[in-house]
TITORNU-168609 format. One record per residue: residue number from 1; residue in three letters; x, y, z of N, C-alpha, C in turn. Coordinates in pm, 1 decimal. Example, Ala and Ser with C-alpha at 12.3 -4.5 7.8 and 13.67 -1.06 7.14 Angstrom:
<nodes>
@pos 1&code Ala&n_x 1319.0&n_y -569.0&n_z 780.0&ca_x 1230.0&ca_y -450.0&ca_z 780.0&c_x 1320.0&c_y -330.0&c_z 780.0
@pos 2&code Ser&n_x 1285.0&n_y -225.0&n_z 708.0&ca_x 1367.0&ca_y -106.0&ca_z 714.0&c_x 1290.0&c_y 3.0&c_z 787.0
</nodes>
This chain:
<nodes>
@pos 1&code Met&n_x 5832.1&n_y 10647.6&n_z 8735.5&ca_x 5751.1&ca_y 10629.1&ca_z 8619.7&c_x 5719.0&c_y 10482.1&c_z 8611.9
@pos 2&code His&n_x 5592.9&n_y 10446.5&n_z 8606.4&ca_x 5553.3&ca_y 10314.5&ca_z 8586.9&c_x 5542.1&c_y 10278.4&c_z 8446.9
@pos 3&code Pro&n_x 5612.8&n_y 10173.8&n_z 8408.0&ca_x 5601.1&ca_y 10136.2&ca_z 8266.9&c_x 5455.9&c_y 10097.5&c_z 8215.9
@pos 4&code Gln&n_x 5378.1&n_y 10036.5&n_z 8301.8&ca_x 5242.0&ca_y 9994.8&ca_z 8261.2&c_x 5156.0&c_y 10116.3&c_z 8232.0
@pos 5&code Ile&n_x 5187.6&n_y 10228.8&n_z 8297.6&ca_x 5109.4&ca_y 10346.7&ca_z 8268.9&c_x 5129.9&c_y 10398.3&c_z 8125.8
@pos 6&code Phe&n_x 5255.8&n_y 10382.4&n_z 8071.9&ca_x 5281.0&ca_y 10453.2&ca_z 7945.2&c_x 5292.7&c_y 10334.5&c_z 7838.5
@pos 7&code Thr&n_x 5229.0&n_y 10231.6&n_z 7842.3&ca_x 5232.3&ca_y 10122.9&ca_z 7747.6&c_x 5200.4&c_y 10159.6&c_z 7607.6
@pos 8&code Asn&n_x 5106.3&n_y 10268.7&n_z 7590.6&ca_x 5063.3&ca_y 10304.7&ca_z 7452.5&c_x 5154.7&c_y 10415.3&c_z 7389.1
@pos 9&code Tyr&n_x 5250.6&n_y 10455.6&n_z 7474.3&ca_x 5340.7&ca_y 10573.6&ca_z 7435.3&c_x 5492.3&c_y 10524.9&c_z 7426.1
@pos 10&code Gln&n_x 5554.7&n_y 10578.8&n_z 7338.8&ca_x 5698.1&ca_y 10547.9&ca_z 7325.9&c_x 5765.3&c_y 10685.7&c_z 7359.1
@pos 11&code Ile&n_x 5851.9&n_y 10682.3&n_z 7457.6&ca_x 5931.5&ca_y 10802.3&ca_z 7488.2&c_x 6054.8&c_y 10796.3&c_z 7389.2
@pos 12&code Lys&n_x 6068.4&n_y 10901.9&n_z 7311.1&ca_x 6182.0&ca_y 10915.0&ca_z 7204.2&c_x 6268.2&c_y 11018.5&c_z 7251.7
@pos 13&code Val&n_x 6393.5&n_y 10999.1&n_z 7257.1&ca_x 6493.6&ca_y 11088.9&ca_z 7292.7&c_x 6612.4&c_y 11081.2&c_z 7200.6
@pos 14&code Met&n_x 6682.1&n_y 11196.1&n_z 7179.0&ca_x 6807.3&ca_y 11183.2&ca_z 7102.2&c_x 6916.8&c_y 11244.2&c_z 7177.8
@pos 15&code Thr&n_x 7023.1&n_y 11175.5&n_z 7196.8&ca_x 7131.9&ca_y 11216.3&ca_z 7273.3&c_x 7244.8&c_y 11277.2&c_z 7183.4
@pos 16&code Lys&n_x 7336.2&n_y 11345.6&n_z 7252.6&ca_x 7452.6&ca_y 11404.4&ca_z 7174.4&c_x 7520.1&c_y 11306.9&c_z 7090.5
@pos 17&code Ser&n_x 7543.1&n_y 11183.7&n_z 7139.3&ca_x 7592.4&ca_y 11074.2&ca_z 7065.8&c_x 7521.1&c_y 11036.9&c_z 6932.6
@pos 18&code Asp&n_x 7388.2&n_y 11042.5&n_z 6959.8&ca_x 7297.3&ca_y 11013.8&ca_z 6840.6&c_x 7302.1&c_y 11124.0&c_z 6731.2
@pos 19&code Ile&n_x 7317.7&n_y 11248.9&n_z 6773.6&ca_x 7339.2&ca_y 11356.9&ca_z 6685.6&c_x 7469.7&c_y 11339.6&c_z 6603.5
@pos 20&code Ile&n_x 7574.8&n_y 11309.3&n_z 6681.5&ca_x 7704.6&ca_y 11295.9&ca_z 6616.9&c_x 7700.6&c_y 11186.1&c_z 6522.4
@pos 21&code Asn&n_x 7640.3&n_y 11069.2&n_z 6543.5&ca_x 7623.6&ca_y 10954.3&ca_z 6454.8&c_x 7542.7&c_y 11000.4&c_z 6334.2
@pos 22&code Glu&n_x 7443.0&n_y 11067.1&n_z 6350.7&ca_x 7348.1&ca_y 11105.7&ca_z 6247.8&c_x 7414.8&c_y 11212.8&c_z 6147.5
@pos 23&code Val&n_x 7499.8&n_y 11305.1&n_z 6209.5&ca_x 7555.4&ca_y 11403.3&ca_z 6126.2&c_x 7676.1&c_y 11339.0&c_z 6055.0
@pos 24&code Ala&n_x 7745.4&n_y 11254.7&n_z 6126.5&ca_x 7860.7&ca_y 11181.3&ca_z 6059.2&c_x 7805.0&c_y 11093.0&c_z 5938.0
@pos 25&code Lys&n_x 7686.5&n_y 11032.8&n_z 5950.5&ca_x 7632.5&ca_y 10950.0&ca_z 5846.4&c_x 7585.6&c_y 11039.4&c_z 5725.8
@pos 26&code Gln&n_x 7522.9&n_y 11156.9&n_z 5758.1&ca_x 7473.8&ca_y 11239.0&ca_z 5650.9&c_x 7584.5&c_y 11303.6&c_z 5580.4
@pos 27&code Thr&n_x 7694.2&n_y 11345.4&n_z 5640.5&ca_x 7802.3&ca_y 11418.2&ca_z 5591.0&c_x 7920.8&c_y 11336.7&c_z 5530.1
@pos 28&code Gly&n_x 7933.1&n_y 11206.6&n_z 5586.0&ca_x 8049.6&ca_y 11135.9&ca_z 5550.6&c_x 8170.3&c_y 11173.2&c_z 5626.4
@pos 29&code Leu&n_x 8173.1&n_y 11266.4&n_z 5730.6&ca_x 8281.0&ca_y 11303.0&ca_z 5800.0&c_x 8298.0&c_y 11200.4&c_z 5922.0
@pos 30&code Glu&n_x 8415.6&n_y 11197.6&n_z 5965.7&ca_x 8448.9&ca_y 11104.6&ca_z 6084.1&c_x 8373.8&c_y 11150.1&c_z 6207.4
@pos 31&code Lys&n_x 8336.7&n_y 11057.2&n_z 6283.5&ca_x 8261.9&ca_y 11096.1&ca_z 6408.4&c_x 8345.8&c_y 11176.8&c_z 6504.0
@pos 32&code Val&n_x 8481.2&n_y 11163.6&n_z 6514.9&ca_x 8564.1&ca_y 11245.9&ca_z 6585.7&c_x 8559.5&c_y 11386.2&c_z 6546.5
@pos 33&code Thr&n_x 8561.5&n_y 11409.8&n_z 6419.0&ca_x 8551.9&ca_y 11548.6&ca_z 6359.7&c_x 8424.8&c_y 11612.3&c_z 6397.2
@pos 34&code Val&n_x 8315.9&n_y 11537.1&n_z 6376.5&ca_x 8171.0&ca_y 11577.9&ca_z 6399.4&c_x 8163.9&c_y 11620.3&c_z 6542.9
@pos 35&code Ala&n_x 8220.3&n_y 11539.1&n_z 6634.6&ca_x 8204.1&ca_y 11547.2&ca_z 6780.7&c_x 8272.9&c_y 11678.2&c_z 6816.9
@pos 36&code Arg&n_x 8389.1&n_y 11709.3&n_z 6754.0&ca_x 8469.6&ca_y 11833.5&ca_z 6788.9&c_x 8382.9&c_y 11954.2&c_z 6738.5
@pos 37&code Val&n_x 8318.3&n_y 11945.4&n_z 6616.2&ca_x 8244.1&ca_y 12063.3&ca_z 6569.0&c_x 8115.4&c_y 12077.4&c_z 6664.3
@pos 38&code Ile&n_x 8049.2&n_y 11971.5&n_z 6695.9&ca_x 7933.6&ca_y 11992.8&ca_z 6787.5&c_x 7965.7&c_y 12052.1&c_z 6924.4
@pos 39&code Glu&n_x 8074.9&n_y 11999.2&n_z 6984.7&ca_x 8133.7&ca_y 12054.8&ca_z 7108.1&c_x 8162.7&c_y 12207.2&c_z 7090.6
@pos 40&code Gly&n_x 8230.4&n_y 12233.6&n_z 6981.4&ca_x 8274.1&ca_y 12367.7&ca_z 6965.7&c_x 8147.3&c_y 12463.0&c_z 6944.1
@pos 41&code Phe&n_x 8041.6&n_y 12409.9&n_z 6870.5&ca_x 7916.0&ca_y 12485.1&ca_z 6867.4&c_x 7852.9&c_y 12508.2&c_z 6994.4
@pos 42&code Met&n_x 7839.3&n_y 12418.2&n_z 7083.5&ca_x 7779.0&ca_y 12419.4&ca_z 7195.3&c_x 7857.7&c_y 12514.6&c_z 7301.0
@pos 43&code Thr&n_x 7994.8&n_y 12508.4&n_z 7282.2&ca_x 8071.7&ca_y 12598.2&ca_z 7370.5&c_x 8050.7&c_y 12733.6&c_z 7328.5
@pos 44&code Ala&n_x 8048.3&n_y 12768.0&n_z 7197.5&ca_x 8034.7&ca_y 12910.1&ca_z 7134.4&c_x 7895.2&c_y 12964.0&c_z 7181.8
@pos 45&code Val&n_x 7796.0&n_y 12881.6&n_z 7179.1&ca_x 7655.9&ca_y 12926.9&ca_z 7217.5&c_x 7655.8&c_y 12944.5&c_z 7368.7
@pos 46&code Lys&n_x 7713.6&n_y 12868.4&n_z 7449.9&ca_x 7711.9&ca_y 12890.4&ca_z 7589.8&c_x 7792.6&c_y 13019.8&c_z 7629.4
@pos 47&code Gly&n_x 7914.5&n_y 13037.3&n_z 7553.3&ca_x 7995.7&ca_y 13154.5&ca_z 7569.4&c_x 7915.0&c_y 13286.1&c_z 7538.9
@pos 48&code Phe&n_x 7850.7&n_y 13285.2&n_z 7427.7&ca_x 7777.1&ca_y 13410.0&ca_z 7391.8&c_x 7672.8&c_y 13442.7&c_z 7486.7
@pos 49&code Leu&n_x 7593.6&n_y 13338.3&n_z 7525.0&ca_x 7485.4&ca_y 13353.2&ca_z 7621.8&c_x 7529.7&c_y 13400.4&c_z 7756.7
@pos 50&code Ala&n_x 7652.3&n_y 13347.8&n_z 7799.1&ca_x 7717.7&ca_y 13384.4&ca_z 7914.1&c_x 7753.3&c_y 13542.3&c_z 7916.6
@pos 51&code Lys&n_x 7786.4&n_y 13598.8&n_z 7798.8&ca_x 7817.9&ca_y 13738.7&ca_z 7776.2&c_x 7689.0&c_y 13819.0&c_z 7761.4
@pos 52&code Gly&n_x 7574.4&n_y 13759.8&n_z 7760.5&ca_x 7450.0&ca_y 13832.3&ca_z 7752.0&c_x 7411.3&c_y 13858.0&c_z 7598.3
@pos 53&code Lys&n_x 7478.9&n_y 13783.6&n_z 7521.8&ca_x 7439.8&ca_y 13797.4&ca_z 7362.2&c_x 7356.7&c_y 13676.0&c_z 7321.7
@pos 54&code Asn&n_x 7251.2&n_y 13721.7&n_z 7242.8&ca_x 7176.4&ca_y 13604.7&ca_z 7184.4&c_x 7235.9&c_y 13550.4&c_z 7061.9
@pos 55&code Val&n_x 7182.6&n_y 13430.8&n_z 7025.2&ca_x 7238.4&ca_y 13350.5&ca_z 6914.8&c_x 7123.4&c_y 13322.8&c_z 6817.2
@pos 56&code Tyr&n_x 7136.6&n_y 13375.9&n_z 6695.0&ca_x 7014.8&ca_y 13352.0&ca_z 6592.2&c_x 7062.2&c_y 13267.3&c_z 6490.2
@pos 57&code Leu&n_x 6998.5&n_y 13161.6&n_z 6460.9&ca_x 7012.2&ca_y 13065.0&ca_z 6348.0&c_x 6895.6&c_y 13067.1&c_z 6265.9
@pos 58&code Arg&n_x 6909.8&n_y 13134.5&n_z 6141.7&ca_x 6796.0&ca_y 13145.9&ca_z 6044.9&c_x 6744.0&c_y 13012.1&c_z 6014.3
@pos 59&code Gly&n_x 6620.6&n_y 12992.7&n_z 6022.0&ca_x 6544.4&ca_y 12875.5&ca_z 5983.9&c_x 6555.1&c_y 12759.1&c_z 6082.6
@pos 60&code Phe&n_x 6615.3&n_y 12793.1&n_z 6200.5&ca_x 6633.7&ca_y 12693.9&ca_z 6304.1&c_x 6567.0&c_y 12740.1&c_z 6437.3
@pos 61&code Gly&n_x 6626.1&n_y 12861.8&n_z 6484.6&ca_x 6581.1&ca_y 12920.6&ca_z 6599.2&c_x 6680.5&c_y 13012.6&c_z 6656.3
@pos 62&code Ser&n_x 6641.1&n_y 13059.2&n_z 6781.8&ca_x 6720.6&ca_y 13154.0&ca_z 6852.0&c_x 6754.1&c_y 13099.8&c_z 6993.4
@pos 63&code Phe&n_x 6871.1&n_y 13111.6&n_z 7036.8&ca_x 6911.4&ca_y 13090.2&ca_z 7178.0&c_x 6915.3&c_y 13229.4&c_z 7243.2
@pos 64&code Val&n_x 6822.6&n_y 13264.1&n_z 7337.6&ca_x 6813.4&ca_y 13383.5&ca_z 7395.6&c_x 6827.4&c_y 13383.3&c_z 7545.5
@pos 65&code Ile&n_x 6857.5&n_y 13507.8&n_z 7602.7&ca_x 6869.3&ca_y 13521.2&ca_z 7733.6&c_x 6729.9&c_y 13583.7&c_z 7788.3
@pos 66&code Lys&n_x 6665.9&n_y 13512.6&n_z 7875.8&ca_x 6540.3&ca_y 13558.5&ca_z 7937.9&c_x 6565.8&c_y 13623.3&c_z 8068.5
@pos 67&code Lys&n_x 6506.0&n_y 13730.6&n_z 8110.1&ca_x 6538.3&ca_y 13791.0&ca_z 8233.0&c_x 6418.4&c_y 13770.3&c_z 8330.3
@pos 68&code Arg&n_x 6453.3&n_y 13701.7&n_z 8447.0&ca_x 6346.8&ca_y 13675.0&ca_z 8551.1&c_x 6350.3&c_y 13778.9&c_z 8654.7
@pos 69&code Ala&n_x 6233.3&n_y 13826.5&n_z 8695.7&ca_x 6235.0&ca_y 13933.6&ca_z 8794.7&c_x 6259.2&c_y 13873.5&c_z 8924.6
@pos 70&code Lys&n_x 6284.8&n_y 13955.6&n_z 9018.2&ca_x 6289.4&ca_y 13913.2&ca_z 9165.1&c_x 6170.5&c_y 13873.7&c_z 9215.8
@pos 71&code Lys&n_x 6150.0&n_y 13763.1&n_z 9290.2&ca_x 6024.5&ca_y 13717.0&ca_z 9341.6&c_x 6040.0&c_y 13655.5&c_z 9475.8
@pos 72&code Thr&n_x 5923.0&n_y 13642.0&n_z 9546.2&ca_x 5923.0&ca_y 13578.0&ca_z 9662.8&c_x 5868.9&c_y 13435.9&c_z 9658.2
@pos 73&code Ala&n_x 5931.5&n_y 13332.9&n_z 9712.1&ca_x 5885.4&ca_y 13202.3&ca_z 9701.8&c_x 5867.8&c_y 13140.9&c_z 9840.4
@pos 74&code Arg&n_x 5792.2&n_y 13028.0&n_z 9851.5&ca_x 5772.9&ca_y 12957.7&ca_z 9968.0&c_x 5827.3&c_y 12818.8&c_z 9974.1
@pos 75&code Asn&n_x 5899.5&n_y 12794.6&n_z 10084.4&ca_x 5935.8&ca_y 12657.2&ca_z 10106.8&c_x 5830.4&c_y 12590.8&c_z 10195.4
@pos 76&code Ile&n_x 5737.8&n_y 12512.3&n_z 10147.8&ca_x 5620.0&ca_y 12468.5&ca_z 10206.6&c_x 5668.1&c_y 12362.8&c_z 10318.3
@pos 77&code Ser&n_x 5774.5&n_y 12283.3&n_z 10296.0&ca_x 5813.2&ca_y 12197.9&ca_z 10390.1&c_x 5863.5&c_y 12254.5&c_z 10524.3
@pos 78&code Lys&n_x 5932.9&n_y 12365.8&n_z 10516.1&ca_x 5983.1&ca_y 12430.7&ca_z 10629.1&c_x 5899.8&c_y 12557.3&c_z 10668.6
@pos 79&code Asn&n_x 5789.4&n_y 12585.5&n_z 10600.5&ca_x 5695.3&ca_y 12688.8&ca_z 10617.1&c_x 5781.4&c_y 12835.0&c_z 10625.9
@pos 80&code Thr&n_x 5860.7&n_y 12848.8&n_z 10535.9&ca_x 5933.6&ca_y 12979.7&ca_z 10539.7&c_x 5926.3&c_y 13049.6&c_z 10397.7
@pos 81&code Thr&n_x 5953.8&n_y 13167.7&n_z 10392.5&ca_x 5959.8&ca_y 13247.7&ca_z 10262.6&c_x 6099.0&c_y 13272.3&c_z 10231.1
@pos 82&code Met&n_x 6135.2&n_y 13293.5&n_z 10106.0&ca_x 6266.8&ca_y 13322.9&ca_z 10069.2&c_x 6257.5&c_y 13414.3&c_z 9939.9
@pos 83&code Val&n_x 6355.7&n_y 13495.1&n_z 9917.3&ca_x 6350.8&ca_y 13590.1&ca_z 9801.2&c_x 6447.0&c_y 13529.5&c_z 9699.9
@pos 84&code Ile&n_x 6394.1&n_y 13513.5&n_z 9588.3&ca_x 6479.4&ca_y 13470.1&ca_z 9466.2&c_x 6515.7&c_y 13592.0&c_z 9397.1
@pos 85&code Pro&n_x 6636.6&n_y 13618.6&n_z 9383.8&ca_x 6691.8&ca_y 13743.1&ca_z 9319.7&c_x 6660.7&c_y 13749.2&c_z 9155.7
@pos 86&code Ala&n_x 6658.1&n_y 13863.9&n_z 9107.1&ca_x 6644.4&ca_y 13863.2&ca_z 8961.8&c_x 6761.7&c_y 13784.8&c_z 8903.7
@pos 87&code His&n_x 6735.3&n_y 13721.5&n_z 8791.6&ca_x 6848.1&ca_y 13648.4&ca_z 8726.8&c_x 6816.4&c_y 13616.7&c_z 8571.2
@pos 88&code Asn&n_x 6905.4&n_y 13575.6&n_z 8506.0&ca_x 6892.8&ca_y 13541.2&ca_z 8362.1&c_x 6891.7&c_y 13396.4&c_z 8344.0
@pos 89&code Ile&n_x 6817.5&n_y 13351.9&n_z 8249.2&ca_x 6808.1&ca_y 13211.2&ca_z 8209.9&c_x 6808.1&c_y 13189.5&c_z 8064.5
@pos 90&code Pro&n_x 6889.0&n_y 13083.2&n_z 8017.8&ca_x 6886.7&ca_y 13058.4&ca_z 7865.1&c_x 6757.5&c_y 12999.2&c_z 7822.4
@pos 91&code Ala&n_x 6722.7&n_y 13026.1&n_z 7708.4&ca_x 6598.9&ca_y 12979.3&ca_z 7643.6&c_x 6611.4&c_y 12956.9&c_z 7502.9
@pos 92&code Phe&n_x 6538.4&n_y 12872.1&n_z 7441.3&ca_x 6541.0&ca_y 12838.2&ca_z 7292.9&c_x 6404.5&c_y 12877.6&c_z 7232.2
@pos 93&code Lys&n_x 6406.5&n_y 12952.8&n_z 7123.1&ca_x 6286.2&ca_y 12987.3&ca_z 7050.3&c_x 6297.2&c_y 12938.8&c_z 6919.4
@pos 94&code Pro&n_x 6221.9&n_y 12852.8&n_z 6870.6&ca_x 6231.6&ca_y 12785.2&ca_z 6743.9&c_x 6180.3&c_y 12882.3&c_z 6635.6
@pos 95&code Ala&n_x 6232.9&n_y 12877.3&n_z 6524.9&ca_x 6190.8&ca_y 12951.8&ca_z 6407.5&c_x 6059.4&c_y 12911.6&c_z 6353.7
@pos 96&code Lys&n_x 5986.4&n_y 12988.9&n_z 6286.8&ca_x 5864.3&ca_y 12948.9&ca_z 6226.4&c_x 5868.0&c_y 12831.2&c_z 6137.2
@pos 97&code Val&n_x 5969.7&n_y 12826.9&n_z 6061.3&ca_x 5989.9&ca_y 12701.1&ca_z 5972.6&c_x 6012.8&c_y 12581.8&c_z 6055.7
@pos 98&code Phe&n_x 6089.7&n_y 12592.7&n_z 6161.4&ca_x 6106.7&ca_y 12476.6&ca_z 6252.0&c_x 5978.2&c_y 12432.5&c_z 6307.9
@pos 99&code Met&n_x 5908.1&n_y 12527.5&n_z 6364.5&ca_x 5774.8&ca_y 12492.6&ca_z 6431.5&c_x 5676.9&c_y 12428.2&c_z 6320.7
@pos 100&code Ser&n_x 5667.2&n_y 12480.2&n_z 6204.0&ca_x 5569.5&ca_y 12420.2&ca_z 6114.7&c_x 5615.7&c_y 12282.3&c_z 6067.3
@pos 101&code Gly&n_x 5749.5&n_y 12260.9&n_z 6055.2&ca_x 5799.2&ca_y 12132.7&ca_z 6031.7&c_x 5766.2&c_y 12017.9&c_z 6148.7
@pos 102&code Val&n_x 5777.9&n_y 12070.2&n_z 6263.3&ca_x 5744.3&ca_y 11976.0&ca_z 6382.1&c_x 5586.7&c_y 11955.5&c_z 6386.0
@pos 103&code Lys&n_x 5516.0&n_y 12066.7&n_z 6379.0&ca_x 5372.2&ca_y 12053.4&ca_z 6386.5&c_x 5313.2&c_y 11959.4&c_z 6270.7
@pos 104&code Gly&n_x 5377.3&n_y 11981.2&n_z 6156.6&ca_x 5331.1&ca_y 11907.5&ca_z 6048.2&c_x 5383.7&c_y 11757.8&c_z 6039.7
@pos 105&code Gly&n_x 5480.5&n_y 11731.1&n_z 6125.2&ca_x 5537.5&ca_y 11595.2&ca_z 6131.6&c_x 5640.2&c_y 11571.8&c_z 6022.7
@pos 106&code Arg&n_x 5684.2&n_y 11676.0&n_z 5963.5&ca_x 5792.3&ca_y 11652.7&ca_z 5850.6&c_x 5921.8&c_y 11615.3&c_z 5914.7
@pos 107&code Lys&n_x 6004.6&n_y 11541.1&n_z 5841.4&ca_x 6140.4&ca_y 11504.4&ca_z 5890.8&c_x 6239.1&c_y 11586.0&c_z 5822.5
</nodes>
């Protein structure tokens, strides 16, 4: 990525550390406690998805399992075809309230 191409745009990201800091600031809890809670949350979500169960958070969104069908793909550098078996992938589907907040630019 060339910086001069994106001079008019700022790429904004939020890391897990930033989330921990923000939640600690908003709740008054220690960062260590918040970090444990966030790690526990992520572990629980991954565990449920690994078991094939969806996770629904009202007003936020859903972590769901999407099923991908078996398909044939091409490796163009080797000029070969390969079969990708059917598999599951995790996905996030935001709630309508979440989407309207993002679209409207609300914080």
